[in-house]
C-alpha positions as CSV (number, residue, x, y, z in Angstrom):
1,X,64.3,125.4,107.1
2,X,65.4,126.8,110.5
3,X,66.7,130.3,109.7
4,X,67.7,130.9,113.3
5,X,70.2,128.0,113.1
6,X,71.4,129.0,109.6
7,X,72.0,132.6,110.9
8,X,74.0,131.1,113.8
9,X,76.2,129.1,111.4
10,X,76.6,132.1,109.1
11,X,77.8,134.2,112.1
12,X,80.3,131.4,113.0
13,X,81.8,131.3,109.5
14,X,82.0,135.1,109.2
15,X,83.9,135.8,112.4
16,X,80.9,135.9,114.6
17,X,79.7,139.0,112.7
18,X,76.9,140.7,114.8
19,X,73.8,140.7,112.7
20,X,70.7,142.3,114.2
21,X,67.5,143.9,113.0
22,X,63.8,144.1,113.6
23,X,63.1,141.5,110.9
24,X,63.2,137.8,111.3
25,X,66.2,135.5,110.9
26,X,65.5,134.9,107.2
27,X,65.5,138.6,106.3
28,X,68.6,139.3,108.4
29,X,70.5,136.4,106.8
30,X,69.5,137.4,103.2
31,X,70.5,141.0,103.8
32,X,73.9,139.9,105.3
33,X,74.5,137.6,102.2
34,X,73.5,140.5,99.9
35,X,75.9,142.8,101.6
36,X,78.6,140.2,101.4
37,X,78.1,139.5,97.7
38,X,78.1,143.2,96.9
39,X,81.2,143.6,99.1
40,X,79.6,146.5,101.0
41,X,81.7,145.7,104.1
42,X,84.8,146.8,102.2
43,X,86.1,150.2,101.3
44,X,84.8,151.2,97.8
45,X,88.4,151.2,96.3
46,X,89.1,147.6,97.2
47,X,85.7,146.0,96.4
48,X,85.5,142.9,94.4
49,X,82.8,141.9,91.9
50,X,79.8,139.9,93.0
51,X,81.0,136.8,91.1
52,X,84.3,136.8,92.8
53,X,82.6,137.3,96.2
54,X,80.2,134.5,95.5
55,X,83.2,132.2,94.7
56,X,85.0,133.3,97.9
57,X,81.9,132.9,100.0
58,X,81.2,129.4,98.6
59,X,84.8,128.4,99.2
60,X,84.7,129.7,102.8
61,X,81.5,127.8,103.5
62,X,82.9,124.6,102.0
63,X,86.1,124.9,104.0
64,X,84.2,125.5,107.3
65,X,83.7,122.9,110.0
66,X,79.9,123.0,110.0
67,X,77.8,120.0,108.8
68,X,77.2,119.2,105.2
69,X,73.5,119.9,105.4
70,X,74.2,123.4,106.8
71,X,76.8,124.0,104.1
72,X,74.3,123.1,101.4
73,X,71.6,125.3,103.0
74,X,73.9,128.3,103.2
75,X,75.1,127.9,99.6
76,X,71.5,127.6,98.5
77,X,70.8,130.9,100.3
78,X,73.7,132.4,98.5
79,X,72.4,131.1,95.1
80,X,69.0,132.6,95.9
81,X,70.4,136.0,96.8
82,X,72.8,135.9,93.8
83,X,69.8,135.3,91.4
84,X,68.1,138.3,92.8
85,X,71.1,140.5,92.2
């Protein structure tokens, strides 16, 4: 799996969110998904639960204009991170 491309697609879906770090693309992508599912990008008073965020993330991926293979790969990454949470 090409994590550089997946990270690029993730950035395009989430408003070109700037994701950088010393780690490789896989670690950056997993950390970004974890932060998204835990709603760490929102103010604590308006945070949603991880299951609701998972649903919203999946819907956003499915509604995006990226290819089907990329959608499946991103949803699989979300599944993997969700299982770890």
